[in-house]
N, CA, C and O atoms as a Tripos MOL2 file, in Angstrom:
@<TRIPOS>MOLECULE
protein
  160   159    40     0     0
PROTEIN
NO_CHARGES

@<TRIPOS>ATOM
      1 N           5.1090    6.2630   12.4330 N.3       1 UNK1
      2 CA          4.8230    4.9010   12.0180 C.3       1 UNK1
      3 C           4.6100    4.0320   13.2510 C.2       1 UNK1
      4 O           4.9640    4.4090   14.3680 O.2       1 UNK1
      5 N           4.0400    2.9000   13.0290 N.am      2 UNK2
      6 CA          3.7120    2.0350   14.1470 C.3       2 UNK2
      7 C           4.7430    0.9330   14.3800 C.2       2 UNK2
      8 O           4.5060    0.0280   15.1800 O.2       2 UNK2
      9 N           5.8760    0.9980   13.6950 N.am      3 UNK3
     10 CA          6.9430    0.0410   13.9280 C.3       3 UNK3
     11 C           6.8450   -1.2410   13.1200 C.2       3 UNK3
     12 O           7.6630   -2.1420   13.3040 O.2       3 UNK3
     13 N           5.8700   -1.3470   12.2340 N.am      4 UNK4
     14 CA          5.7610   -2.5540   11.4230 C.3       4 UNK4
     15 C           6.7260   -2.4680   10.2550 C.2       4 UNK4
     16 O           6.9550   -1.3960    9.6940 O.2       4 UNK4
     17 N           7.2820   -3.6050    9.9020 N.am      5 UNK5
     18 CA          8.1580   -3.6900    8.7420 C.3       5 UNK5
     19 C           7.4660   -4.5340    7.6870 C.2       5 UNK5
     20 O           7.0220   -5.6500    7.9570 O.2       5 UNK5
     21 N           7.3800   -3.9930    6.4970 N.am      6 UNK6
     22 CA          6.7590   -4.7170    5.3980 C.3       6 UNK6
     23 C           7.8250   -5.0610    4.3760 C.2       6 UNK6
     24 O           8.7480   -4.2840    4.1270 O.2       6 UNK6
     25 N           7.6800   -6.2340    3.7930 N.am      7 UNK7
     26 CA          8.6760   -6.6840    2.8270 C.3       7 UNK7
     27 C           8.5870   -5.8670    1.5480 C.2       7 UNK7
     28 O           7.5650   -5.2520    1.2450 O.2       7 UNK7
     29 N           9.6660   -5.8800    0.8220 N.am      8 UNK8
     30 CA          9.7230   -5.1900   -0.4680 C.3       8 UNK8
     31 C           8.6580   -5.7490   -1.4000 C.2       8 UNK8
     32 O           8.0060   -4.9990   -2.1270 O.2       8 UNK8
     33 N           8.4810   -7.0630   -1.3800 N.am      9 UNK9
     34 CA          7.5120   -7.7140   -2.2510 C.3       9 UNK9
     35 C           6.0910   -7.2640   -1.9280 C.2       9 UNK9
     36 O           5.2790   -7.0610   -2.8310 O.2       9 UNK9
     37 N           5.7960   -7.1080   -0.6550 N.am     10 UNK10
     38 CA          4.4710   -6.6570   -0.2310 C.3      10 UNK10
     39 C           4.1940   -5.2500   -0.7570 C.2      10 UNK10
     40 O           3.1070   -4.9750   -1.2660 O.2      10 UNK10
     41 N           5.1680   -4.3730   -0.6350 N.am     11 UNK11
     42 CA          5.0130   -3.0010   -1.0990 C.3      11 UNK11
     43 C           4.8620   -2.9480   -2.6190 C.2      11 UNK11
     44 O           4.0640   -2.1690   -3.1400 O.2      11 UNK11
     45 N           5.6260   -3.7750   -3.3240 N.am     12 UNK12
     46 CA          5.5220   -3.8310   -4.7850 C.3      12 UNK12
     47 C           4.1380   -4.3240   -5.1900 C.2      12 UNK12
     48 O           3.5510   -3.8130   -6.1440 O.2      12 UNK12
     49 N           3.6230   -5.3010   -4.4820 N.am     13 UNK13
     50 CA          2.2900   -5.8330   -4.7780 C.3      13 UNK13
     51 C           1.2390   -4.7300   -4.6470 C.2      13 UNK13
     52 O           0.3540   -4.6210   -5.4960 O.2      13 UNK13
     53 N           1.3250   -3.9210   -3.6070 N.am     14 UNK14
     54 CA          0.3630   -2.8340   -3.4330 C.3      14 UNK14
     55 C           0.4810   -1.8180   -4.5640 C.2      14 UNK14
     56 O          -0.5270   -1.3410   -5.0850 O.2      14 UNK14
     57 N           1.7050   -1.4920   -4.9390 N.am     15 UNK15
     58 CA          1.9150   -0.5270   -6.0290 C.3      15 UNK15
     59 C           1.3520   -1.0530   -7.3470 C.2      15 UNK15
     60 O           0.7560   -0.2990   -8.1170 O.2      15 UNK15
     61 N           1.5390   -2.3360   -7.6030 N.am     16 UNK16
     62 CA          1.0270   -2.9270   -8.8380 C.3      16 UNK16
     63 C          -0.4950   -2.9060   -8.8650 C.2      16 UNK16
     64 O          -1.0930   -2.7060   -9.9220 O.2      16 UNK16
     65 N          -1.1240   -3.1110   -7.7160 N.am     17 UNK17
     66 CA         -2.5820   -3.0670   -7.6500 C.3      17 UNK17
     67 C          -3.0930   -1.6850   -8.0430 C.2      17 UNK17
     68 O          -4.1270   -1.5690   -8.7010 O.2      17 UNK17
     69 N          -2.3810   -0.6480   -7.6470 N.am     18 UNK18
     70 CA         -2.7720    0.7200   -7.9930 C.3      18 UNK18
     71 C          -2.4640    0.9950   -9.4650 C.2      18 UNK18
     72 O          -3.2910    1.5660  -10.1760 O.2      18 UNK18
     73 N          -1.2820    0.5910   -9.9190 N.am     19 UNK19
     74 CA         -0.8790    0.8430  -11.3090 C.3      19 UNK19
     75 C          -1.8010    0.1720  -12.3190 C.2      19 UNK19
     76 O          -2.1050    0.7520  -13.3610 O.2      19 UNK19
     77 N          -2.2440   -1.0350  -12.0230 N.am     20 UNK20
     78 CA         -3.0870   -1.7700  -12.9640 C.3      20 UNK20
     79 C          -4.5480   -1.3650  -12.8750 C.2      20 UNK20
     80 O          -5.3620   -1.7880  -13.6950 O.2      20 UNK20
     81 N          -4.8850   -0.5500  -11.8880 N.am     21 UNK21
     82 CA         -6.2630   -0.1180  -11.7240 C.3      21 UNK21
     83 C          -7.1080   -1.0920  -10.9350 C.2      21 UNK21
     84 O          -8.3160   -0.9010  -10.7910 O.2      21 UNK21
     85 N          -6.4780   -2.1350  -10.4220 N.am     22 UNK22
     86 CA         -7.2090   -3.1170   -9.6130 C.3      22 UNK22
     87 C          -7.7940   -2.4340   -8.3780 C.2      22 UNK22
     88 O          -8.9140   -2.7320   -7.9630 O.2      22 UNK22
     89 N          -7.0290   -1.5230   -7.8030 N.am     23 UNK23
     90 CA         -7.4800   -0.7720   -6.6270 C.3      23 UNK23
     91 C          -7.0520    0.6750   -6.7800 C.2      23 UNK23
     92 O          -6.0360    0.9770   -7.4070 O.2      23 UNK23
     93 N          -7.8380    1.5570   -6.2020 N.am     24 UNK24
     94 CA         -7.4950    2.9800   -6.1950 C.3      24 UNK24
     95 C          -6.6080    3.2460   -4.9770 C.2      24 UNK24
     96 O          -6.6880    2.5180   -3.9870 O.2      24 UNK24
     97 N          -5.7650    4.2800   -5.0380 N.am     25 UNK25
     98 CA         -4.8840    4.5770   -3.9010 C.3      25 UNK25
     99 C          -5.6390    4.7320   -2.5810 C.2      25 UNK25
    100 O          -5.1720    4.2640   -1.5420 O.2      25 UNK25
    101 N          -6.7900    5.3800   -2.6140 N.am     26 UNK26
    102 CA         -7.5670    5.5740   -1.3870 C.3      26 UNK26
    103 C          -8.0380    4.2360   -0.8130 C.2      26 UNK26
    104 O          -8.0890    4.0590    0.4040 O.2      26 UNK26
    105 N          -8.3780    3.3060   -1.6920 N.am     27 UNK27
    106 CA         -8.8310    1.9890   -1.2380 C.3      27 UNK27
    107 C          -7.6930    1.2430   -0.5530 C.2      27 UNK27
    108 O          -7.8860    0.6210    0.4910 O.2      27 UNK27
    109 N          -6.5060    1.3090   -1.1490 N.am     28 UNK28
    110 CA         -5.3410    0.6580   -0.5510 C.3      28 UNK28
    111 C          -5.0680    1.2520    0.8280 C.2      28 UNK28
    112 O          -4.7750    0.5260    1.7780 O.2      28 UNK28
    113 N          -5.1660    2.5690    0.9310 N.am     29 UNK29
    114 CA         -4.9020    3.2360    2.2040 C.3      29 UNK29
    115 C          -5.9290    2.8530    3.2580 C.2      29 UNK29
    116 O          -5.5790    2.6530    4.4220 O.2      29 UNK29
    117 N          -7.1840    2.7510    2.8650 N.am     30 UNK30
    118 CA         -8.2090    2.3490    3.8280 C.3      30 UNK30
    119 C          -7.9560    0.9340    4.3310 C.2      30 UNK30
    120 O          -8.0930    0.6520    5.5220 O.2      30 UNK30
    121 N          -7.5860    0.0530    3.4170 N.am     31 UNK31
    122 CA         -7.3490   -1.3350    3.7900 C.3      31 UNK31
    123 C          -6.0660   -1.4950    4.5980 C.2      31 UNK31
    124 O          -5.9720   -2.3650    5.4630 O.2      31 UNK31
    125 N          -5.1000   -0.6660    4.3150 N.am     32 UNK32
    126 CA         -3.7860   -0.7740    4.9520 C.3      32 UNK32
    127 C          -3.4290    0.5400    5.6200 C.2      32 UNK32
    128 O          -2.4860    1.2100    5.1990 O.2      32 UNK32
    129 N          -4.1470    0.9110    6.6270 N.am     33 UNK33
    130 CA         -3.9720    2.2110    7.2700 C.3      33 UNK33
    131 C          -2.5350    2.4520    7.7030 C.2      33 UNK33
    132 O          -2.0760    3.5940    7.7170 O.2      33 UNK33
    133 N          -1.8290    1.4020    8.0520 N.am     34 UNK34
    134 CA         -0.4440    1.5510    8.4950 C.3      34 UNK34
    135 C           0.4860    1.9820    7.3660 C.2      34 UNK34
    136 O           1.6050    2.4290    7.6180 O.2      34 UNK34
    137 N           0.0230    1.8470    6.1130 N.am     35 UNK35
    138 CA          0.8500    2.2210    4.9790 C.3      35 UNK35
    139 C           0.4290    3.5500    4.3510 C.2      35 UNK35
    140 O           0.8700    3.8870    3.2520 O.2      35 UNK35
    141 N          -0.4030    4.2860    5.0310 N.am     36 UNK36
    142 CA         -0.9520    5.5140    4.4780 C.3      36 UNK36
    143 C           0.1430    6.4390    3.9580 C.2      36 UNK36
    144 O           0.0410    6.9400    2.8380 O.2      36 UNK36
    145 N           1.1620    6.6670    4.7300 N.am     37 UNK37
    146 CA          2.2290    7.5650    4.3100 C.3      37 UNK37
    147 C           3.1080    6.9420    3.2280 C.2      37 UNK37
    148 O           3.5960    7.6480    2.3450 O.2      37 UNK37
    149 N           3.3110    5.6440    3.2890 N.am     38 UNK38
    150 CA          4.1900    4.9810    2.3390 C.3      38 UNK38
    151 C           3.5770    4.8670    0.9460 C.2      38 UNK38
    152 O           4.2960    4.6660   -0.0330 O.2      38 UNK38
    153 N           2.2620    4.9920    0.8510 N.am     39 UNK39
    154 CA          1.6050    4.8330   -0.4370 C.3      39 UNK39
    155 C           1.8400    6.0210   -1.3620 C.2      39 UNK39
    156 O           1.6330    5.9190   -2.5710 O.2      39 UNK39
    157 N           2.2680    7.1370   -0.8030 N.am     40 UNK40
    158 CA          2.4630    8.3350   -1.6270 C.3      40 UNK40
    159 C           3.8910    8.7690   -1.6570 C.2      40 UNK40
    160 O           4.2210    9.7610   -2.3070 O.2      40 UNK40
@<TRIPOS>BOND
     1     1     2 1
     2     2     3 1
     3     3     4 2
     4     3     5 am
     5     5     6 1
     6     6     7 1
     7     7     8 2
     8     7     9 am
     9     9    10 1
    10    10    11 1
    11    11    12 2
    12    11    13 am
    13    13    14 1
    14    14    15 1
    15    15    16 2
    16    15    17 am
    17    17    18 1
    18    18    19 1
    19    19    20 2
    20    19    21 am
    21    21    22 1
    22    22    23 1
    23    23    24 2
    24    23    25 am
    25    25    26 1
    26    26    27 1
    27    27    28 2
    28    27    29 am
    29    29    30 1
    30    30    31 1
    31    31    32 2
    32    31    33 am
    33    33    34 1
    34    34    35 1
    35    35    36 2
    36    35    37 am
    37    37    38 1
    38    38    39 1
    39    39    40 2
    40    39    41 am
    41    41    42 1
    42    42    43 1
    43    43    44 2
    44    43    45 am
    45    45    46 1
    46    46    47 1
    47    47    48 2
    48    47    49 am
    49    49    50 1
    50    50    51 1
    51    51    52 2
    52    51    53 am
    53    53    54 1
    54    54    55 1
    55    55    56 2
    56    55    57 am
    57    57    58 1
    58    58    59 1
    59    59    60 2
    60    59    61 am
    61    61    62 1
    62    62    63 1
    63    63    64 2
    64    63    65 am
    65    65    66 1
    66    66    67 1
    67    67    68 2
    68    67    69 am
    69    69    70 1
    70    70    71 1
    71    71    72 2
    72    71    73 am
    73    73    74 1
    74    74    75 1
    75    75    76 2
    76    75    77 am
    77    77    78 1
    78    78    79 1
    79    79    80 2
    80    79    81 am
    81    81    82 1
    82    82    83 1
    83    83    84 2
    84    83    85 am
    85    85    86 1
    86    86    87 1
    87    87    88 2
    88    87    89 am
    89    89    90 1
    90    90    91 1
    91    91    92 2
    92    91    93 am
    93    93    94 1
    94    94    95 1
    95    95    96 2
    96    95    97 am
    97    97    98 1
    98    98    99 1
    99    99   100 2
   100    99   101 am
   101   101   102 1
   102   102   103 1
   103   103   104 2
   104   103   105 am
   105   105   106 1
   106   106   107 1
   107   107   108 2
   108   107   109 am
   109   109   110 1
   110   110   111 1
   111   111   112 2
   112   111   113 am
   113   113   114 1
   114   114   115 1
   115   115   116 2
   116   115   117 am
   117   117   118 1
   118   118   119 1
   119   119   120 2
   120   119   121 am
   121   121   122 1
   122   122   123 1
   123   123   124 2
   124   123   125 am
   125   125   126 1
   126   126   127 1
   127   127   128 2
   128   127   129 am
   129   129   130 1
   130   130   131 1
   131   131   132 2
   132   131   133 am
   133   133   134 1
   134   134   135 1
   135   135   136 2
   136   135   137 am
   137   137   138 1
   138   138   139 1
   139   139   140 2
   140   139   141 am
   141   141   142 1
   142   142   143 1
   143   143   144 2
   144   143   145 am
   145   145   146 1
   146   146   147 1
   147   147   148 2
   148   147   149 am
   149   149   150 1
   150   150   151 1
   151   151   152 2
   152   151   153 am
   153   153   154 1
   154   154   155 1
   155   155   156 2
   156   155   157 am
   157   157   158 1
   158   158   159 1
   159   159   160 2
@<TRIPOS>SUBSTRUCTURE
     1 UNK1         2 RESIDUE 1 A UNK
     2 UNK2         6 RESIDUE 1 A UNK
     3 UNK3        10 RESIDUE 1 A UNK
     4 UNK4        14 RESIDUE 1 A UNK
     5 UNK5        18 RESIDUE 1 A UNK
     6 UNK6        22 RESIDUE 1 A UNK
     7 UNK7        26 RESIDUE 1 A UNK
     8 UNK8        30 RESIDUE 1 A UNK
     9 UNK9        34 RESIDUE 1 A UNK
    10 UNK10       38 RESIDUE 1 A UNK
    11 UNK11       42 RESIDUE 1 A UNK
    12 UNK12       46 RESIDUE 1 A UNK
    13 UNK13       50 RESIDUE 1 A UNK
    14 UNK14       54 RESIDUE 1 A UNK
    15 UNK15       58 RESIDUE 1 A UNK
    16 UNK16       62 RESIDUE 1 A UNK
    17 UNK17       66 RESIDUE 1 A UNK
    18 UNK18       70 RESIDUE 1 A UNK
    19 UNK19       74 RESIDUE 1 A UNK
    20 UNK20       78 RESIDUE 1 A UNK
    21 UNK21       82 RESIDUE 1 A UNK
    22 UNK22       86 RESIDUE 1 A UNK
    23 UNK23       90 RESIDUE 1 A UNK
    24 UNK24       94 RESIDUE 1 A UNK
    25 UNK25       98 RESIDUE 1 A UNK
    26 UNK26      102 RESIDUE 1 A UNK
    27 UNK27      106 RESIDUE 1 A UNK
    28 UNK28      110 RESIDUE 1 A UNK
    29 UNK29      114 RESIDUE 1 A UNK
    30 UNK30      118 RESIDUE 1 A UNK
    31 UNK31      122 RESIDUE 1 A UNK
    32 UNK32      126 RESIDUE 1 A UNK
    33 UNK33      130 RESIDUE 1 A UNK
    34 UNK34      134 RESIDUE 1 A UNK
    35 UNK35      138 RESIDUE 1 A UNK
    36 UNK36      142 RESIDUE 1 A UNK
    37 UNK37      146 RESIDUE 1 A UNK
    38 UNK38      150 RESIDUE 1 A UNK
    39 UNK39      154 RESIDUE 1 A UNK
    40 UNK40      158 RESIDUE 1 A UNK
């Protein structure tokens, strides 16, 4: 990891975007490369 800390709310927001179909997991990962491992 690159040492960044993300808030719980930020992570929940990303998960909700995937769950609701607003964004696909790959899209979230491309936009947030630092969260690639955390998304799965």
